[in-house]
C-alpha positions as CSV (number, residue, x, y, z in Angstrom):
1,M,0.0,-0.1,0.0
2,A,2.9,2.5,0.9
3,L,4.5,1.6,-2.7
4,L,1.1,2.4,-4.2
5,L,0.6,5.7,-2.4
6,R,4.3,7.0,-3.0
7,S,4.2,6.2,-6.7
8,V,0.7,8.0,-7.1
9,A,2.5,10.9,-4.9
10,R,5.4,11.0,-7.1
11,Q,3.9,11.1,-10.2
12,G,1.3,13.5,-9.7
13,V,-1.5,11.2,-11.0
14,C,-4.8,12.5,-11.2
15,L,-7.5,10.1,-10.2
16,S,-9.6,11.0,-13.0
17,K,-6.7,10.1,-15.5
18,P,-5.0,6.9,-14.6
19,Q,-1.8,6.4,-16.5
20,S,-0.6,2.8,-17.4
21,G,2.3,1.5,-15.6
22,V,2.5,4.3,-13.0
23,L,1.3,2.2,-10.1
24,Y,3.6,-0.9,-10.8
25,R,6.8,0.4,-12.3
26,H,8.8,0.1,-9.0
27,A,7.5,-3.3,-8.2
28,A,9.5,-6.6,-8.6
29,P,8.0,-8.7,-11.3
30,M,5.8,-11.6,-10.4
31,G,7.7,-14.4,-12.1
32,T,11.0,-13.8,-10.0
33,T,12.2,-15.0,-6.5
34,A,13.6,-13.1,-3.7
35,K,16.9,-14.9,-4.2
36,E,16.9,-13.7,-8.0
37,E,16.2,-10.3,-7.3
38,M,19.3,-10.3,-4.9
39,N,21.4,-11.6,-7.4
40,K,20.4,-9.3,-10.0
41,F,21.3,-6.5,-7.4
42,W,24.6,-7.9,-6.5
43,A,25.4,-8.3,-10.2
44,K,24.4,-4.7,-10.7
45,N,26.7,-3.4,-8.0
46,S,29.3,-5.8,-9.2
47,R,29.0,-4.5,-12.8
48,L,28.8,-0.5,-11.7
49,N,31.8,-1.2,-9.3
50,R,30.1,0.1,-6.2
51,P,31.6,-0.5,-2.9
52,M,30.3,-2.5,-0.3
53,S,28.5,-1.0,2.9
54,P,30.9,-0.1,5.6
55,H,31.5,-2.2,8.4
56,L,32.5,-1.3,11.7
57,A,36.0,-2.1,11.0
58,I,36.8,1.0,9.3
59,Y,35.3,3.4,11.5
60,K,37.6,5.1,14.3
61,W,36.4,4.3,17.7
62,S,35.3,7.3,19.5
63,V,34.2,8.2,23.3
64,P,30.4,8.7,22.1
65,M,30.4,5.6,20.2
66,L,31.6,3.4,23.0
67,M,29.3,5.2,25.4
68,S,26.0,4.4,23.2
69,I,27.1,0.8,22.8
70,T,27.8,0.4,26.7
71,H,24.5,2.4,27.4
72,R,22.6,0.0,25.3
73,G,24.6,-2.9,26.7
74,T,24.0,-2.0,30.6
75,G,20.3,-1.4,29.9
76,L,19.9,-4.8,28.6
77,A,21.8,-6.4,31.5
78,L,19.9,-4.5,33.9
79,S,16.8,-5.6,32.4
80,G,17.8,-9.3,31.8
81,G,19.4,-9.4,35.4
82,I,16.0,-8.3,37.1
83,S,14.0,-10.3,34.4
84,A,16.0,-13.6,35.4
85,F,15.7,-12.7,39.3
86,A,12.1,-11.9,39.2
87,A,11.6,-15.5,37.1
88,A,13.7,-17.4,39.9
89,A,11.8,-15.6,42.5
90,L,8.6,-17.2,41.2
91,V,10.0,-20.5,40.0
92,L,12.6,-21.5,42.7
93,P,11.4,-23.2,46.1
94,G,12.4,-21.7,49.0
95,N,12.8,-18.0,50.2
96,Y,15.1,-15.5,50.5
97,P,16.8,-16.1,53.9
98,Y,17.3,-19.7,52.3
99,Y,19.5,-18.6,49.4
100,L,21.3,-16.3,51.6
101,D,22.5,-18.8,53.8
102,L,23.4,-21.0,50.7
103,I,25.5,-17.8,49.4
104,H,27.1,-17.8,53.0
105,S,28.1,-21.6,53.0
106,L,30.0,-21.3,49.7
107,S,32.6,-19.2,51.6
108,V,33.8,-17.4,48.5
109,G,35.8,-14.4,50.1
110,P,35.5,-10.9,50.3
111,V,37.5,-10.1,47.2
112,L,34.9,-12.2,45.1
113,I,32.0,-10.6,46.8
114,G,33.3,-7.1,46.2
115,L,33.8,-7.8,42.6
116,A,30.4,-9.3,42.2
117,K,29.0,-6.0,44.0
118,F,31.0,-4.0,41.5
119,G,29.6,-6.2,38.6
120,I,26.2,-5.3,39.7
121,A,26.5,-1.6,40.8
122,F,28.4,-0.4,37.8
123,P,25.6,-0.9,35.0
124,V,23.3,0.6,37.6
125,S,25.3,3.6,38.2
126,Y,26.4,4.0,34.5
127,H,23.2,3.6,33.2
128,T,21.9,6.2,35.6
129,Y,24.7,8.9,34.9
130,N,24.3,8.3,31.2
131,G,20.4,8.7,31.3
132,I,21.1,11.7,33.2
133,R,23.5,13.0,30.4
134,H,20.7,11.9,27.6
135,L,18.3,14.2,29.6
136,C,20.4,17.1,29.5
137,W,20.8,16.4,25.6
138,D,17.0,16.4,25.5
139,L,17.2,19.8,27.0
140,G,19.3,20.9,24.3
141,K,22.6,21.3,26.3
142,G,26.0,19.9,25.6
143,F,25.7,18.9,21.9
144,R,29.4,20.1,20.7
145,L,31.9,17.5,20.3
146,P,34.0,18.8,23.0
147,E,31.2,18.6,25.5
148,V,30.2,15.3,24.4
149,N,33.5,14.0,25.2
150,R,33.9,15.6,28.4
151,S,30.4,14.4,29.7
152,G,31.3,10.9,28.7
153,Y,34.5,11.0,30.8
154,V,32.5,12.5,33.5
155,V,29.9,9.8,33.2
156,I,32.7,7.0,32.8
157,G,34.6,8.5,36.2
158,L,31.5,9.0,38.3
159,S,30.0,5.5,37.4
160,V,33.4,3.8,38.4
161,I,33.8,6.0,41.7
162,T,30.2,5.2,42.9
163,S,30.7,1.7,41.9
164,I,33.7,1.3,44.1
165,V,32.0,3.2,47.0
166,L,28.9,0.9,46.4
167,A,31.2,-2.3,46.5
168,L,32.9,-1.1,49.7
169,I,29.6,-0.8,51.6
């Protein structure tokens, strides 16, 4: 339907005088398969010596790029962790004190517990601080590249400091 509307709008077709071929000019022929159409596409690109689409390997990594990827990753980790914890609370037998005693009986040591606390605190603090950074952008503040880089370093620094403090508690 969108193809039909787009074709009509581009050609300025009047409904009282339909033009032959206008409505189906951009559509693939009915006798071809998707594979055949893709083969035609790649053959045409090879014949015209067109470059392939760029891949991540050609880009120079930057602070905003890494911050965006990490923000998405921490959001995914938080939502996945909360969902897994909720599902476990619903499905597993026993109650909270039982599993707390189970963790205490493992005798994992303070270093491993501190690392686990840091591993939980960092996604929370990073996602929170970077979310505040995005809210500032929504207000129209901090869009110049030096400000974007500086705010990125501030978010990373605050996240690490906050995570260490929370892990030491």
